[in-house]
C-alpha atoms as one frame of an Amber mdcrd trajectory, in Angstrom:
protein
  -5.025   7.446   6.877  -2.303   6.222   9.224  -0.116   8.721  11.093   2.959
   8.411  13.281   3.051  10.869  16.185   6.545  11.262  17.666   6.146  13.075
  20.978   7.758  12.346  24.359   5.308  14.294  26.543   2.839  11.552  27.473
  -0.101  13.827  28.269   0.255  15.841  25.061   0.746  12.679  23.007  -2.425
  11.149  24.425  -4.419  14.348  23.843  -3.253  14.763  20.243  -3.697  11.049
  19.417  -7.216  11.005  20.813  -8.276  14.066  18.868  -6.729  12.808  15.639
  -8.459   9.454  16.076 -11.782  11.243  16.455 -10.952  13.153  13.254 -10.745
   9.827  11.428  -7.020   9.003  11.493  -5.330   5.852  12.768  -2.437   6.994
  14.971   0.698   5.199  16.190   2.799   6.889  18.860   6.529   6.951  19.564
   8.185   8.685  22.517  11.800   8.629  21.339  13.982   8.508  18.250  14.638
   4.793  18.797  10.909   4.024  18.921  10.314   6.190  15.861  13.074   4.463
  13.864  11.579   1.080  14.707   8.108   2.257  13.668   9.129   3.604  10.240
  11.042   0.394   9.512   7.948  -1.742   9.961   5.082   0.492   8.771   4.393
   2.890   5.912   2.747   6.085   7.162   0.719   8.654   5.266   2.277  11.427
   7.371   4.592  11.889  10.367   4.142  14.431  13.169   7.599  15.018  14.575
   8.556  16.661  17.851  12.046  18.113  17.469  13.139  17.874  21.099  13.235
  14.212  22.113  14.934  12.520  25.088  17.490  10.701  22.936  18.230  13.402
  20.376  16.931  15.965  17.898  13.973  14.970  15.735  15.750  16.472  12.750
  18.158  13.526  12.891  15.299  11.203  11.973  14.055  13.612   9.318  17.488
  13.834   7.697  17.753  10.043   7.721  14.372   9.646   6.017  15.152  12.183
   3.319  18.657  10.820   2.680  17.207   7.442   1.732  14.541   8.947  -0.504
  11.590   8.626   1.884   9.183  11.430   0.937   6.588  10.795   3.654   5.072
  14.190   4.567   6.475  15.458   7.889   5.068  18.201  10.093   7.546  19.425
  12.696   5.905  20.109  16.083   8.042  22.227  18.377   8.223  25.005  20.935
  11.069  26.582  18.965   9.397  29.609  17.432  12.348  31.663  16.177  12.405
  32.312  12.434  15.859  30.709  12.198  14.529  27.516  13.804  11.593  27.332
  11.386  13.824  27.932   8.388  16.281  25.285   9.596  13.479  22.733  10.048
  12.030  23.388   6.598  15.462  23.324   4.973  16.115  19.980   6.687  13.191
  18.424   4.845  10.085  19.191   6.912   6.982  19.856   4.820   5.372  22.077
   7.442   6.165  23.550  10.848   3.712  24.037  13.712   4.677  25.823  16.916
   3.359  24.606  20.282   0.827  25.202  21.653  -1.407  24.664  18.652  -5.098
  24.057  18.000  -6.013  20.512  16.975  -8.240  21.935  14.237  -5.228  23.653
  12.696  -3.137  20.478  12.909  -5.872  18.456  11.167  -6.171  21.123   8.458
  -2.424  21.110   7.868  -2.326  17.299   7.677  -5.124  17.273   5.108  -3.447
  20.057   3.132  -0.243  18.019   2.924  -2.047  14.857   1.892  -3.860  16.707
  -0.897  -0.616  17.692  -2.564   0.211  15.947  -5.868   1.402  12.347  -5.362
   0.216  12.231  -1.753  -2.708  10.380  -0.256  -5.708  12.638  -0.802  -7.537
  14.262  -3.634 -10.289  16.758  -2.867 -13.082  14.623  -4.344 -13.169  10.883
  -4.952 -15.920   9.367  -7.124 -17.226   5.921  -8.000 -20.545   5.865  -9.839
 -22.986   8.140  -8.031 -20.938   7.858  -4.824 -18.686  10.775  -3.947 -16.281
  11.170  -1.041 -15.323  14.675   0.088 -11.870  14.343   1.695 -11.896  17.856
   3.115 -15.036  17.366   5.202 -14.680  13.545   5.386 -18.207  13.144   4.077
 -19.809  10.586   1.763 -22.516  11.648  -0.680 -24.809   9.535  -2.850 -26.304
  11.350  -5.837 -25.391  14.584  -4.097 -27.079  13.691  -0.802 -25.025  13.339
   2.376 -24.712   9.787   3.730 -23.934   9.885   7.478 -21.397   7.216   8.468
 -19.609   6.283  11.708 -15.907   7.166  11.861 -14.516   3.708  11.112 -16.831
   3.214   8.138 -15.756   6.610   6.812 -12.134   5.430   6.961 -12.958   2.170
   5.204 -14.906   3.881   2.457 -12.190   6.455   1.828  -9.520   3.790   1.430
 -11.672   1.669  -0.889 -12.787   4.602  -3.068  -9.250   5.948  -3.289  -8.267
   2.590  -4.831 -11.492   1.985  -6.741 -11.324  -1.041  -9.026  -8.266  -2.413
  -7.216  -8.127  -4.904  -4.382  -7.311  -3.485  -0.957  -5.865  -6.164   1.313
  -7.460  -6.966   4.645  -4.198  -5.982   6.364  -4.206  -2.573   4.672  -7.804
  -1.961   5.737  -7.009  -2.983   9.292  -3.864  -0.828   9.395  -5.800   2.186
   8.137  -8.465   1.822  10.806  -6.571   0.979  13.962  -3.506   2.308  15.760
  -0.782  -0.051  16.947  -2.089  -0.077  20.518  -5.746  -0.701  19.659  -7.391
  -4.018  20.450  -8.856  -5.489  17.272 -11.434  -8.267  17.152 -10.807 -10.904
  14.494 -13.941  -9.992  12.521 -13.733  -6.200  12.981 -13.023  -5.362   9.323
 -15.717  -7.745   8.054 -18.299  -6.399  10.501 -17.604  -2.780   9.567 -17.720
  -3.622   5.858 -21.026  -5.458   6.271 -22.607  -2.403   7.883 -21.095  -0.130
   5.234 -22.486  -2.297   2.416 -25.962  -2.104   3.957 -25.848   1.695   4.290
 -24.658   2.105   0.705 -27.379  -0.192  -0.618 -30.124   1.520   1.365 -28.948
   4.945   0.159 -29.202   3.960  -3.507 -25.453   3.985  -4.232 -24.705   2.230
  -7.539 -21.526   0.629  -6.201 -20.676  -2.786  -4.834 -17.994  -3.807  -2.337
 -16.688  -7.220  -3.419 -14.707  -9.689  -1.362 -11.764 -11.265  -3.179 -11.243
 -14.549  -1.361  -7.981 -14.753   0.520  -6.866 -11.280  -0.596  -9.139  -8.411
   0.433 -11.893  -6.172  -0.926 -12.550  -3.790  -3.792 -15.252  -1.281  -4.651
 -16.706  -0.981  -8.169 -19.614   0.613  -9.937 -22.514  -1.825  -9.808 -22.580
  -2.258 -13.593 -18.880  -3.185 -13.571 -19.430  -5.689 -10.800 -22.196  -7.402
 -12.793 -20.163  -7.681 -15.985
């Protein structure tokens, strides 16, 4: 899951980004409306976290622009404005949720996941391929009902592959889902993570196979389908 955090307070931005990364999200950051506009022009995000008071204007300007062109990306407004009128105005302007500062990271993560589980958004509660199941609420993989512990990046890879089971996921999409814009990425990072994930799945008895499609990307299938 890739998020855009629009927040001009550097310390808060760093704190929130770090915690969201540890929760399994890839996070890009923008400190102004101009930076945010540039980001949404070049990248598709699963959700946007939008501070309303920015140095070059009101965050609602960006929100109105997104909605006016039919962009339905889920947006959570993050603000110190706690009056009922302010919350109503933000929601009426197209925000999907509204969180008043200061807030607990656990609540922010829960609200993000709740938004992404809505119909037509990025998450379903349970994703299944063969005897492999992925619980999106707890970000946990299970094989035949038994938990399969995975490192954070492998969890992100598996979720993206299972969510598109039977379809090819491009290498770029996998990389974008795993790393924020400022992260340093080694050329073989996706391949190395996938190799370790394949081994863990095989050793756990999962009846799935992750296939490489040369020059395109990867897909996950039930083992029987892969053999056909």
